C-alpha positions in Angstrom: -129.4 99.8 -90.4 -132.0 101.5 -92.6 -130.4 104.6 -94.2 -133.2 107.4 -94.8 -130.6 110.1 -96.1 -127.9 110.0 -98.8 -125.5 112.9 -99.5 -123.1 112.9 -102.5 -119.9 114.4 -102.0 -118.4 116.7 -104.9 -115.5 118.8 -105.3 -112.4 119.4 -107.4 -109.7 117.3 -106.9 -107.6 118.0 -103.8 -110.0 119.8 -101.7 -109.8 117.5 -98.8 -112.8 115.3 -99.8 -111.3 112.1 -99.4 -110.1 112.9 -96.3 -113.2 114.2 -95.1 -115.1 111.1 -96.0 -112.3 109.1 -94.1 -112.9 111.2 -91.1 -117.0 110.8 -91.7 -116.9 107.2 -92.0 -113.6 106.0 -90.2 -112.8 104.4 -93.1 -109.4 104.8 -94.5 -110.1 105.3 -98.2 -107.2 106.5 -100.2 -106.3 110.2 -99.6 -103.8 111.0 -102.0 -102.3 114.5 -102.9 -102.6 114.2 -106.5 -106.2 114.3 -108.7 -108.6 111.7 -109.4 -107.4 109.3 -106.3 -110.9 108.2 -106.1 -112.2 106.9 -109.3 -115.1 104.1 -107.8 -117.2 105.8 -105.5 -116.7 105.3 -101.8 -119.8 104.7 -99.7 -120.1 105.0 -95.9 -122.7 105.0 -93.5 -122.8 107.7 -90.6 -124.5 107.6 -87.6 -126.6 110.9 -86.8 -125.4 111.9 -83.1 -128.2 111.9 -80.7 -127.5 111.9 -77.0 -131.2 111.3 -76.2 -130.7 108.0 -77.1 -128.2 107.2 -74.3 -130.4 108.9 -72.0 -133.4 106.7 -73.1 -131.3 103.4 -72.9 -130.4 104.3 -69.2 -134.1 104.7 -68.5 -135.3 101.7 -70.4 -132.2 99.5 -69.6 -131.8 98.9 -73.6 -129.4 96.4 -74.7 -128.3 98.7 -77.6 -128.6 102.0 -79.2 -129.8 102.4 -83.0 -129.3 106.1 -84.1 -130.7 107.5 -87.3 -128.2 107.2 -90.0 -126.5 109.1 -93.1 -125.2 107.5 -96.4 -122.2 109.5 -97.7 -121.2 108.8 -101.2 -117.6 110.3 -102.4 -116.9 110.5 -106.1 -113.6 111.4 -107.9 -113.1 114.9 -108.3 -114.6 117.2 -110.9 -112.6 119.2 -113.2 -113.1 122.0 -115.4 -114.2 120.5 -118.8 -115.3 117.0 -117.3 -118.6 117.1 -119.4 -116.5 117.3 -122.3 -114.2 114.3 -121.0 -111.2 116.1 -119.3 -110.0 114.3 -116.3 -112.1 111.3 -115.9 -115.1 113.2 -117.4 -118.4 113.2 -115.7 -119.7 109.6 -116.0 -119.2 109.4 -112.4 -121.6 111.7 -111.4 -124.4 109.0 -112.3 -123.0 107.5 -108.7 -124.7 110.5 -107.0 -128.1 110.7 -109.0 -129.9 108.8 -106.3 -128.5 111.3 -103.6 -131.0 113.1 -101.7 -128.5 116.3 -101.1 -125.0 117.0 -102.3 -122.4 118.5 -100.2 -120.0 120.4 -102.2 -116.3 120.6 -100.3 -114.8 123.8 -101.1 -110.9 124.3 -100.4 -110.5 127.1 -98.0 -107.0 126.2 -96.9 -103.6 127.2 -97.7 -100.9 124.6 -98.4 -97.8 124.5 -100.7 -97.7 121.1 -100.3 -101.3 120.1 -101.8 -101.5 121.2 -105.4 -104.5 123.4 -106.3 -106.0 121.8 -109.8 -106.7 125.3 -110.8 -103.5 126.9 -109.6 -104.6 129.0 -106.8 -107.5 128.9 -103.7 -109.9 130.7 -104.8 -113.5 129.4 -103.4 -115.7 131.5 -105.7 -114.2 130.3 -108.9 -114.2 126.8 -107.4 -117.9 126.8 -106.9 -118.8 128.1 -110.2 -116.6 125.5 -112.1 -118.4 122.7 -109.9 -121.9 124.4 -110.5 -121.3 124.8 -114.3 -120.1 121.0 -114.8 -123.2 119.9 -113.1 -125.2 122.1 -115.1 -123.9 120.9 -118.1 -124.3 117.1 -116.9 -128.2 117.8 -116.2 -128.2 119.5 -119.8 -127.0 116.2 -121.5 -129.4 114.4 -119.4 -132.4 116.6 -120.2 -131.7 116.9 -123.9 -132.0 112.9 -124.5 -134.9 112.9 -122.1 -136.3 115.6 -124.4 -135.8 113.6 -127.5 -137.4 110.5 -125.8 -140.3 112.4 -124.3 -141.2 114.0 -127.5 -141.8 110.6 -129.3 -143.9 109.2 -126.1 -145.9 112.5 -126.3 -146.9 111.9 -130.2 -147.6 108.6 -129.3 -150.0 109.5 -126.4 -147.7 107.3 -124.2 -146.7 110.2 -122.0 -148.6 113.0 -120.5 -147.5 116.1 -122.2 -146.8 117.8 -118.9 -143.6 115.9 -118.3 -142.3 117.1 -121.6 -143.0 120.7 -120.4 -141.5 120.3 -117.3 -138.2 118.9 -119.0 -138.3 121.8 -121.6 -138.4 124.2 -118.7 -135.6 122.9 -116.8 -133.3 122.8 -119.8 -134.2 126.3 -120.6 -133.5 127.3 -117.0 -130.1 125.6 -117.1 -129.5 127.3 -120.6 -129.9 130.8 -118.5 -127.2 129.7 -116.2 -129.7 129.0 -113.5 -129.1 126.1 -110.8 -132.9 124.0 -110.5 -132.5 124.1 -106.8 -132.9 127.8 -106.8 -135.9 127.8 -109.6 -139.5 127.9 -108.9 -140.1 125.3 -111.5 -142.2 122.1 -110.6 -139.9 119.4 -111.5 -141.8 116.7 -109.5 -142.8 115.1 -113.3 -139.1 114.7 -114.1 -138.0 113.5 -110.6 -137.0 110.1 -112.4 -134.1 111.9 -114.1 -132.0 112.6 -110.8 -131.0 116.1 -111.9 -128.0 117.0 -109.8 -128.7 120.7 -109.8 -132.3 120.2 -108.6 -130.9 118.7 -105.5 -130.7 120.7 -101.9 -127.0 121.8 -101.7 -124.7 122.1 -98.3 -121.4 123.8 -99.2 -118.6 122.5 -96.8 -115.5 124.8 -96.6 -112.5 122.6 -95.7 -110.5 125.7 -94.0 -107.6 125.9 -91.5 -107.4 127.3 -88.2 -107.0 130.9 -89.3 -110.7 130.6 -90.9 -112.1 128.6 -88.5 -111.4 131.3 -85.9 -111.9 134.3 -88.2 -116.2 135.3 -88.2 -115.5 138.0 -90.4 -114.1 135.5 -93.2 -116.5 132.9 -92.5 -119.5 135.6 -92.7 -117.8 136.4 -96.2 -117.8 132.5 -97.4 -121.3 132.0 -96.2 -122.7 135.1 -98.2 -121.1 133.6 -101.1 -123.3 130.3 -100.8 -126.7 131.8 -99.0 -129.4 130.9 -98.8 -128.0 127.5 -98.8 -126.1 126.4 -95.6 -122.4 126.4 -94.7 -120.4 124.2 -92.6 -116.9 124.9 -91.7 -114.2 122.5 -90.5 -110.7 121.4 -91.0 -110.6 118.0 -92.4 -107.1 116.9 -91.1 -108.8 118.3 -87.4 -111.8 116.0 -88.1 -109.4 113.1 -88.8 -107.8 113.6 -85.4 -110.9 113.9 -83.5 -111.9 110.2 -84.5 -109.0 108.9 -82.2 -109.8 110.9 -79.5 -112.1 110.3 -76.3 -114.9 112.7 -76.0 -113.2 115.2 -73.4 -109.9 115.6 -75.4 -112.1 116.1 -78.8 -114.2 118.9 -77.0 -111.0 120.6 -76.2 -109.4 120.4 -79.6 -112.8 122.0 -81.2 -112.8 124.2 -78.3 -109.3 125.5 -79.2 -110.4 126.2 -83.0 -113.6 128.0 -81.7 -116.0 125.3 -82.5 -118.7 123.5 -80.1 -119.2 120.6 -82.3 -117.2 118.6 -85.1 -117.5 119.6 -88.5 -119.0 116.1 -89.4 -121.7 116.4 -86.8 -123.0 119.9 -88.3 -122.8 118.3 -91.8 -125.2 115.3 -90.6 -127.5 117.6 -88.6 -127.5 120.3 -91.4 -128.2 117.4 -93.9 -131.6 116.5 -92.0 -132.5 119.9 -91.7 -132.0 120.7 -95.2 -134.1 118.1 -96.4 -136.7 118.8 -93.8 -136.1 115.8 -91.8 -136.7 114.8 -88.0 -136.6 111.7 -85.7 -139.1 110.2 -83.5 -137.8 107.8 -80.9 -138.7 104.3 -79.8 -137.6 102.6 -76.6 -137.7 99.0 -74.5 -135.3 96.5 -72.7 -133.9 95.4 -76.1 -133.3 98.6 -78.1 -133.4 102.4 -78.1 -133.9 103.7 -81.5 -134.1 107.0 -83.7 -136.5 106.5 -86.8 -136.3 109.3 -89.4 -139.5 111.0 -90.9 -140.1 114.2 -92.9 -141.2 117.0 -90.8 -145.1 117.5 -90.6 -145.9 113.8 -90.9 -148.7 112.2 -89.3 -148.5 109.6 -86.7 -149.8 106.5 -89.3 -147.2 107.5 -91.9 -144.3 107.7 -89.2 -145.5 104.3 -87.7 -145.2 102.7 -91.3 -141.5 103.4 -91.2 -141.1 100.7 -88.5 -143.5 98.4 -90.5 -146.1 98.9 -93.1 -148.8 96.7 -91.0 -148.0 99.5 -88.3 -149.5 102.4 -90.8 -152.3 99.8 -92.2 -153.6 98.8 -88.7 -152.9 102.0 -87.0 -155.1 102.8 -84.0 -153.6 105.3 -81.5 -150.2 106.2 -80.9 -149.1 106.8 -76.9 -146.5 109.8 -77.2 -144.4 111.4 -74.4 -142.3 114.0 -75.2 -138.4 113.4 -74.4 -138.0 116.2 -72.0 -141.4 115.0 -69.9 -140.1 111.3 -69.9 -136.5 112.5 -68.7 -138.0 114.8 -66.1 -140.7 112.0 -64.8 -137.8 109.2 -64.9 -140.5 106.5 -66.4 -143.3 106.0 -68.8 -145.2 104.8 -65.4 -144.6 108.2 -63.9 -145.3 110.0 -67.2 -148.6 108.5 -67.5 -149.4 109.3 -63.5 -148.8 113.0 -63.8 -150.7 113.2 -67.1 -147.6 113.6 -69.5 -148.4 110.4 -72.0 -150.9 111.3 -74.6 -152.9 108.9 -76.9 -153.1 110.6 -80.3 -155.0 109.5 -83.2 -154.4 109.6 -86.9 -154.2 113.3 -87.4 -151.4 113.9 -84.9 -148.6 115.8 -86.4 -145.3 113.7 -85.2 -142.9 116.4 -83.5 -138.8 115.6 -83.2 -138.2 113.8 -80.2 -141.6 112.1 -79.6 -141.1 108.8 -77.7 -143.5 106.7 -79.3 -145.5 103.4 -78.7 -147.8 102.6 -81.5 -150.9 100.5 -80.9 -152.1 98.6 -84.2 -154.4 95.7 -85.5 -153.0 93.5 -88.0 
């Protein structure tokens, strides 16, 4: 199962990261009520919910369904002073340098039985602590890189623009900025995997009182705007795993939600990174393929196999809605709903595609 999107989960200890990860992956990792229960990273792969695939499998008589996937990496809780070696230090942040986005789990629930590492539940303070530690980790990475880049530029082994980008990033961090909010061109230093340059999604782990309080949710959303916020109760998410769809929907409705927080997180992750899926179907499988928004047909074909991109001729495209309305590819063709598109066609989410290529 190719994974196109990796989200790193960060947060203070005891905010519900591992409970959330267990729910995400149905993988019973240690979720203990003390700091640093997670030392080695836990990695889990989660399918992106896509009801369209079941409908396609029905139409094509597919033997199996292969949805798009999201990989989650859960690392140890970060504490104030991690960059100076407090707690477990910040060495494990290296485990999320490869992630495409960062989900910051923030505690918004009150529970006297679950200790708060800073002594009180305060989402704003918690986010500031995490952001500061991520900024310090990036500064450390940049200082080392700048020393190396200066030597390489002197020896004419490196384009000066790389050094300039690193210095500009360091200066922005020293001013207290998150790189994801800056307008800097960070492409020349992409190899550094700077944490604060990644898109952030904020996951508020709250209780039912907050889930059913629109004003409180709006207040928390305003703390992180323009980044997206997901509200969930990690304990409820854990319970949802064992329920059938009807009971799960009933439990969600009782807390004013239409979809699980985990489904929201996967969907918002895709959206934040500008990703979408196109679909292929046949007797063997109905499958979702992950591509970027704005990709053209040959590039999308290359996700299946590089030969499809190299030898691309045409793509037969039917929108998912048209295919369902007509009931089959034959009927869609007969009603003029199937289109032959060339190499400049910009793919749309939910396109059902068959590529024609020449190897």
